[in-house]
N, C-alpha and C positions, 0 to 999 in steps of 0.2 A: 702567327696571336695566338696568346690563350683564349678561349672564350669563356667569360665572365657570364656567371648564373643570373638572369635577370629577375628581378623581385616584381610579381606581378601586381598589378594597381588592384585598388579597391572593389574595380567594377569589372575583372577580367571574372571568366572562368576556364575551369580546367578543362580536362578533354571530354571530362562526363557531362557536360554542361550546368556543373554548380556552380553555383556566385564562391570567390576564395574571397574572405574574408580575412583584411588584415587590424591591427592592430589601431586602427584611428576610432577614437572617442569623441562624441559630442558631448563636450563641456556641461552644456546646460542642461540635457538629457540626465548626464551621467550625475549633477548635483541634485533633479529631481527625484531620483531614484534614492539618492543617500536620505534625502529629507525625509522620504516615504519611510527607509529601514530604520528613522531613528527610533519608529515608534512601535512597541515590541509589547508582551503579558505584563509587562511590570513597567511600562511607562506608557501608556495610554491617551495620557494626555501630556501636551506639553507648549511651554510659553515660546515665542517669538526668539527671547534671550535664550533659551536654554538650548533650543536647535541650531544656532547662532553658535553658541558654544560649543556646543557637540561635535561641528561642522566645520570650525575654524574660518567661518565667513561673517562678513560684515551681515548687520542685520538688513540692509538696504537689496541688499542682494537674494538672505532670504528669504526676506516678505512679499517682494515680485514673484517668485517662484512659486511661494506660498497662494498667492492670491491665482498665479493661472492654475494650479491645481485645484483651489476651492472652486472657480469658475466650473473647471470640468468634472466635478463633481467627487474629486479623488481625496481632498481634504477638507475638515469642515469644521466649526467653532463655535464653541459654547459661549453660554452668558459672559462667563467669565473671561472672554477671550482666548482662552486657551484653544490650541489646535488638537482636531482630534483625525481619525482618519476616516471618509467619506464613504457613501455610503455604493458609490459607485464602484469601487473595489470587491463590497461583496458580495453584488451583480457578477463581474469577472472572476470572485473566486468559485462561485457556483458554477460558472461557468469552465474553470479550470477543473473540477470538479469530474464534470458532466467529459472533458476532454482526456483525463486520466483513463477514464473506465473505456473510453472506445479505444485507446493507446493500448491498454491493456486488454481489448477482445482482440486488436489486430495483430499483436504480435504472440498472444497465445492459440489461438483459434489451431491452425494446422498442427502445433505439438499435440495438443488435447483431442483433438479428432482424432490423428494416429493412435495415439493409448489406446481410448475409446473403442476402437477398431482391432489393436490386436491383444488386448487383453479381455475384450467384449464386455466392456465395466462403462458405468457413465465415470465423466474425467470432469472434475468441478473447481472453478477458481473463487475464491474467497477472499475479499480485503479485511483486513482486520480495523476494527474503529471501535476503540477500549476495549469495553467486554461483548461487543457485537459481529458476529458475522456478517457481511455485506457480501453477497451473489454477486457477482460480476458474469460471470460466465459456466455454461456447462455443454458436457456435449454426449451424446449418447451412440452406442457402437451402431453403426448400418447394418443392415442384411443381419440382425440379431430377433431371435425368437423371444430373449428374454431382455424384461424392461425395468430398471429398479427405479421407484419411485423417487421423482423430479426433487433436488435439492430446493432449498427454501433458507431463507434469512432468520428462519424462527428456529434453527437448531437446536437443542439444550448443547451446554457445551462440555459439560462432565459425561456425557455418554456417546458424545461424536468424536469421530477422529479427528478432524479440522477443533472442534470446541478443545477438548484435551490437549491441542499443540500448544493452542492459546494460553489455557491455565496453566499447562509445565514452565512457559515462558514469563509467567508476571512473578512480577517481586514478592519479596517474603510477606509484607502486609498487605498488598490489596488482595492476594493468594488468601491468608486469612480470612480477609474480612467476607469473599465470595463463599468460602468454606463455611462459613457461622451459619449457613442457613442450611447443612447437612443434619439429618439424612434427608437427600435428595430423593423421589419418585422413582423407581423403577418399572420400565418400559415393559422390561423382559426377565426372565428368570437369572439373566446373566449380568444383567446393569450395577455396577458398582455405584454404591449410594454414601457409604459411610467416609470419614475423613482419611483413616487410616488406607484401606483400598485404595483412596483416588492418589493420594502424596504415595502411595509407593507403586501408582501406576506413572505419576510426573517423573518419579527419578531414572523409570524406566524409558520414557521419550527421553529423558536427558539425555541419557549415556548412548542410545540407539539412533538419536537422531531426526527420529521417525514417531508419527501415531497408529497405531491401530485399534481397532474396535470391532468384534465379530459377534453380532447379534446382541447387542446391548440395546439397540434402538430399535431397530424392527427383526423377528425370526428372521433368519435364514439369509441375510442380509450383513455384507461386512465391507469395511471403507478403511483406506491406509492411505495417509496425511502426509505430507512434508512439508517443510518452512521455507518459504522467501522472504528475503532481508531487503531492506531500503540500501542501495548500492551508496546513501549518503550519509548514515548514521547506526545500520548494522540493525536496527530493529524490526521485529515479528512485523513483516508487513503486509503479506500474504499469506494462503494456505493452498497448497493445489495437490487435491485427492483423488482418487480413484476407488469407486463403490462398485460393488456386484455382490455376485450369489458367493455365499462363503465359503461354499467347497472350492470353488475356481481364487477367490482371491485369498484364501488359506494355503493352498497347494502352491500359486505363485508367487507368494509376499516376497521371497528372497531375489526373486525377477523383476517383481512390480518396482520393487522402493530404488534401484541405482536407474533406473529409468526415468521415477516421479523426479528422484532427487537432480538427475543430468538437465532435464524440462527447467525445474527451479533454477538451476543455475545459471541456464541459459538468456532465464527471464529477469534475473537479476542484475545481468551482464547488459540488457539491452534495455532497461526501463529504469532512465534515470530520475527516480522518486526519492 
């Protein structure tokens, strides 16, 4: 007799002990999620009728779910009776941001530490938030006599490797808004401060796929940075950079770039943000 493949139940586990998920859905939970998803940047306030129409559900069903969400703080209601997202969602958003940071550190640490040790430099991971670099994690080489100043979130964009990478990915209009403040202060004799010099640098970054600065921020210190793109919409999500002595980074630049890019690619594949 031919053996038939048995489909696992929703509560079964595979040989590794992981719970196997099936296609089963809880309709009421899905409807609550659908209601929350009705709200977006252009629809911050909605009436009962609007939500009912969007979802193709009768008002009684929608009203009952809204009441439950309201009692738990996920939906609020203004004086005109319109519904808005509740404060509890903002609390969860803050928690989610901390979770993302923890995941990034956990997934990247070993890669970054290996890069620091191999190239004897600091490896730094920044998240991109508009025109700000948010320091997520940094590693230093073990057993090294040379220590580079620790990275921080206040790096000037126009003369840091990660910052220039951010600017090179901007659309023309926001980039021009940023460049209107040029010329920028020079940190060293090699800092690029004019619009023409920076635009030429951005074109080079776009062509080569990485950003490099040598002594523009600190004398005797160089850095190379690569992009990490969001796996969801392919926008610039973060940067990964290696910073060290100018002579070392310059000499090993062709070796550093592919190894940084490979780590960035792996992080992009494993982090679904």
